[in-house]
Every structure is written in structure tokens, then in C-alpha cells.
C-alpha positions, 0 to 999 in steps of 0.5 A: 519508512518513506514513500518508496518503502510504503509503494513496495509494501503494497505491490507485494502484499496485492501480487501475493493475494493474485491481484492484478498489475494494475491493481497492485500498482494502485495499492502501492501507490495508496500505501506509499501516499498514507506512510508520508502523511504521518510521522514515524515508521509505522503509524501510517501503513494501515492494517490488513483489515483496511486494505481494499481487496480491489482498485482504491481509485 
């Protein structure tokens, strides 16, 4: 999984949770950056419990 995939995952998950668009972009950026910090496809992804519910900035 690359940064773009991680970004999409973050955006979609945030929008499905009815977070605002700016919060969804922040989550997408956060997950995208995590995705490229480790080797493998799924190792860099956070679990649902690790997801911030609001701004990660």
C-alpha cells in the first residue's frame, strides 16, 4: 500500500464517520504518511482504535 492508498482510506473512513472535509483530509494525510513509514502492505495502517476522532494536526 502506498501513500495514495492510505490517503484514500483515511478520507473515506473519516467521511463515513461524518467528520468534516478538512478533518477527512487531515486523517488521509496522517494515514498516508504512516503507510510509507513501514515495509509491507498493511503494517503501517492504524487499527480503528488508533484512529483519531478529530484533528490530528
